N, C-alpha and C positions, 0 to 999 in steps of 0.2 A: 837117927839114921834112916836112910830110904827103905821102903819095904821092897825088897827085890822080887817078893812073889805076887805083887800086882800084876794082873793082866788085863789089859783094857781092851774090850771089843769096839773096833772104830768101824762104824757103818757109813761113814761118809767118804767120798772121793775128793781128793785135794789136788788143786793145780799145781804147777811148778812154783808159782809165786808163794802159794801158801805153805808149800814145804820149806821154801827158803825162809819164810817168816817163822815158822816152827823152829828151825835151826837157830835163828837169831834170839829167839826166847829162852833158849836153853843155853845160850853162850855166856861168856864171862861178864858180859854188861849187865849192870844193874839197873839202869834207867833206860828203858826201851820204848820207843815211840812207833807205832804204825800209823801212817797217815796216808791220804789219797782221796780218791773219789768214792762215791756212794755205792752201797752193795758190794764191796769187794772182799768181804768176809772178815775185816779186822776184828770186829766185836766177837764174832763166833770163836776165832782162833785164841783171842786172849783170855775169854772166859773158859775156854777148854783148858788152856795151859794153867789156869788157876784150879780147876777141879783136879787136874793131874797132880799138881803141887799138893793139894790137900789129901789125895789118896796115898802118895808116896811118903808123906812125912806126918806121922801120927801126932795129933795134938796141935797142929799148926792152925792158925787162924788167918783168914783172907778177907779183904775188903774190896767190893766193887761199888764205886761211887760215881755219881753223877750230879750235877748242880742241883736239879729239881727231883725231889723224891717221887713225884707223880709221874715223871717220865721214866726214872729208874724202873719204878714198879711196873709200868706198862710194857716197856720196851725190854727190860732186862729180866725181871723176875717172871712176868707172865708170858712173854714171848720166847726169848732166846734160852732161857734156863731149862725149860721143860724140854725144848728141842734137844739141847746137849745131853740132858740126863737120859732121853730116849736113845740118841745116837750112840752113847757111850755104854749102853746097858747098865744103867746105874739106878733104875726105878726101884728095883727090889732092895737096894742098898741104902739110899740116903733117906733121911727123914726131913720133911718140909715143915719148918716153923712158919705159919702163915701169919702169925702176929707180929712177930719182929723181924720176918723176911730173911732167914738164914737157912742154909742146908747143914744138917749134922751127918757125919760120916762114923761109921762103926769103930773107927781108929781114933776117935775123939776129935777130929779135924772138924773145922766150920768154915763156911763160906757165906759172908754177909753181903746183902744189897742194901745201899741206903742212899740218901740225899744230902747234900750239903746246904741246903736252903733254909734251914731252921736252927735256931740256937740250940734247942734241946737235942736235936738229932746230932748236931756236931759235937755237943758235950758228951754224949754217948759213945760217939766215935772216939772221941779223945780218951775216954775212959778205959780203952782196950789197946792191946798191942797186936800187931799184925807181922805176919811173915810176907805177905804181898799186899800192895795196895794198888788198884787199877782205877785210874781216872778215865771214865768213859766220856767222850764229847768234850775233851779238855779245852777246846777253843772258847766254851762258854765259862771256864772256871778261872777265876783270878790268881795270880802268882802267889799273892799272900796267902791265899786259902789252901793252895798247893802245899807251901812249904810248912804251913801249920799241921796240916794232916800228916805230912810226911815225918813229923816227929814222933808218931806212933808206929813207924815201921821199925819195930825195935823187939819183936818176939825172937827169942832164942830158941832155935830148934837145931839139935846136933847135926851136923852134916849139910845144912840147908843154908844157901846164900839168900838173904832177904832182897827182894826186887821190887821195883815200881813200874808199872806199866801204864802206858798213855796211848790215846787213839784220837783222832780228829779228821774232819773234812777240812783241810787247811784254811784258815781266815786269811786276814791281811799279813803282810810282812812286819807290821808293827806289833804283832802278837808276841808275847813272852816265848811261846813254844818255837817261834822261828829263830829267835836270837839264841835260845838255848841249844836246842838240837841241830839246827841247820847251820847257824854261824858259830856254834861252839862257844858262846860268850855268856857270862852271868847276866841275867835280865836285869839285875838291880844296879851293878857297877858297870856293865858294858865291857869289863876285863875277860880275857879268855879263861875258860873254866879251869880250875885247879886240878881236876881229875877228869880229863876228856875221855879216857879210856872207858869211864863207866857208862858213857852215853852212846847209844846206837839208834839209828832209825832206818825204816824201810818205807818206801812209797808203794802202795798197792791200789790199783784202779779197777774199776768194773771189767775192763778187758781182760783182766788176770783172772777173772772168775765167771767168764762168759759161759761156761758149762752148766753153772747153776743159777742162771738169770732167765727170765721169761724172753722169748725170740725179740721182742720189739723194745727191751728196755735200753739197750745202748743207743738204738736209733733215737728213742726219746730224749735221751740226755744230749745227743748230738744237736738237737733242735732248741736247746735252751739258749737264752742270751749269752754273750761271749763270757762275762764275768762268772755267771753260774756255770757254764760249761768248763771253764778252767778249773773251778773248784771241784765240782761233782763228777765230772767226766775224766779230766786230765789230772786232778788232784794236785794242783799247784797252788802255791801261796800266792795271793794276789798283790798287786801294787795299788789297792785301794781305788780302783777304776770305779767311778760314780760315787765314791764316798762324799758325802756332804761335807764333813768336818775333817780337815787334816791339820787344823791349827790348834792342835792340843797336845799336852804332854803329861805324864804321870809323875806326881810328887808324892813324897811319904805322908806328909801332913801339911795343913795350911799354917804357915808360921805365925807366931804371936804378933809379930811386926806388921803383918797384913791384917789381921784380925782388928788390931789396935787403931789402925789407920786407913780403914776402908769402909765402904758402905755395906752394911749387911742387910740382905734381902732375901730370906728363904723363898722357896717356890713350891707349890703343892699341886699335884694333878690327882683327880679322884679316880678310883677304879673300884671293882668289887669282884665279881664272879669271873669275868673274861680277863679284865686288864687289872694290873696292880694298882694300888695307890702308891704314889711315889712323893717323897719329900727330898729336895736337894737344898742344903745350906749353902748359900752364896755370899761371896765377898767381891765387892767390885771396886777396882782401883785403876782409874784411867783406862788403858788399854788391856788391863790384865782383869780376867774373871776366874776366880778360885771356886771351885765346887766340890762338895763333900756329901756324898749320898748318905742320908740318913734313914730312909724307908723306902722298900720296894716289896710290898707284900699284898697278896690278894684276900678278899673275904674279911676285911676289917670294916667295922661299923664306924660311923662318925664318933661315937663316943670313944672307941678303941683309938681312933687316930688322935683323938685330943689327949688322951692318956700318954700316947707315944709322944706327941709334940711337948708335953709337960717332962717326960723323962729325958728329952733330947735338950731341954732348957731353951726352947724356941717359942713357948707359948706366948711370951711377952714381946716377941719380935714381930714386926709387921710382915706377915706372911701373904704373898700375892698367890691366889688360887683360880682355878678355872671358873670364870663367871657364868658357866653353863649349868653349875650346880648351886643355886641360890639357897636352896633348903639345906644342903649340907654345910654351906658357909655359915648360915644361921645357926645350926646346930653347934658347930664349932666355937662360934662366937658366945652362944649361951653357956658352953662348957669353960669359958674363961680364956680362949685363945683369940689372939688379935689376927684375924684372917679377913682379907678382902678380895672382892673379885676384880680380875685385870679388865681393863677396857679393850674389848676386841673390836677392831675395825675391819676395813675391806683388806683381804690378803695379810691379815696378821701374821700368819704362820711364815710366809715368805720374809716379811718386814723383819720378824724376830730373828730368822736365820741369816738374813743379810746382815744385821748388826752384829750378830755373834761371830760370823765369819771375819769381821774386821777387827776383832780382838785376839788376844793370846788366853786360850783356856787352860788352866791348870787343873787337874783331877787327881784326887786322893787315891792312893793305891786300893784303899779298902772299898772304893765305889765301884764293886764288881759289875752290877747291872749297867751302870752308867757307861762304863767303858765297853761293855758288849754292844751297847746301843751306838756309841760313837763309831765302833768298828763297822756295824751292820746298817746303819741308817744311810741310805743312798737315795739318789735322784731316780725317779720313776723312769720306766722306758716305754717306748711305743712298740707297736707289733713288729717293727723291723729291728727292734733291740737299740735303738737310738735314745740317748738320755733326753728327758724334758726337764723344763725348769720347774718341776715340782717334786717335792719328796714323797716316798711311799709312806703309806699310813700303817707303819709298824716300826718296831724298836724305836719308839719315841716318847715313852711314858716319863723317864726321868729327863730327857731332853725337853719335853714340854714343860716340866717343872722349872727347868733353867729359864725357858723363855718368858714364862710367867714372872719369875723372880726379877729378871732384869728389865721387865717391861717399863716401869716408871722410870728408870734411867734413860732407856732407848727413847722413850718419848719425849723427855727433856732435852735430849741431844747435846747434854753439856757432860764434859769430863768429870768424874768424881775423883779427886786425888787430894791427898793431903801434902802441903808443902814440907812436911816433916818426914815424910815416908820415903825410905830408900830401899831398893830392891838389893 
């Protein structure tokens, strides 16, 4: 039962939109998304709602999750959480666990902050049940990950309704959040949601929080390129303006008949401290390119990459890698992996992109980082916001892996297809 004796000191001033959001968060909806532009107060309000739920319901457990733990720790644990504890006057009540990153309340409730980018972390998350799960920056999180984590929204607390919260700066209309919350359809089947009343959303923009922003912040957003202005100022889902790849779809898995009658050609892009190492398993069949993300991880040595390749059972497959890393390629070969460097020529990036644009690209649903890259990889813009015929140098690690993997076929310019294969 809720603790009716709780009295929370609120030292913040809320705007009308933020008051509207608070009412939505305590409504009967159990799946609630706050979306819109940058610095509109979405994260602050959602985390505050979770702290209130923890205070009101003894013994309840709550999760605040982001794709990258490093980002969750920096933005949520070290920045927003201390601010909330201060403004809610909880500093003398809660206990901070700096090792496992959770708050402990006198009534036994806990609020955890974690990431979804590491198998061990996810396993720990799946080992507990929660009364609230909040997915921060949901545009970066794949739908399959969301549905898996939501299986743990199962803690039974008397008088408490379990809820899932979401927020994002809206990505493209291809994203699962648009299909589910805005269109009201199941992202996997495309059919109308069976329980639409459980879902609710509210758009919040910087102009709704202008009282709490620096004087020139709105003006700065107004001078962004049009696509970024729509996302970060107006909070609108985009139509993929400037997106390089629109010729792709999500599939559950690569069918066996594709694997049996296609050319397999994995691609590898090296990385370490700043960029991740990325491996994509690729099957090429005529105008169809099937992609399955196997690896997307930072700070891996070449020995660790070799072990991963053996785990993925691709160490004996001829893998195309970035030829700019001859030492890394040699170390992988010495570890027993069949790795070669691609032949880079003039404007090889654009040539690879053009070839891929002529194909139908099929991406497995578990390829979370590849999907994010395909959504965010856009043509660069000049100072006037006009698109130029060259891509940005970002969101391209898994995509570079694909370019490397298909390179031998592209160069040969002959379709690879089996006469016995039928889609």
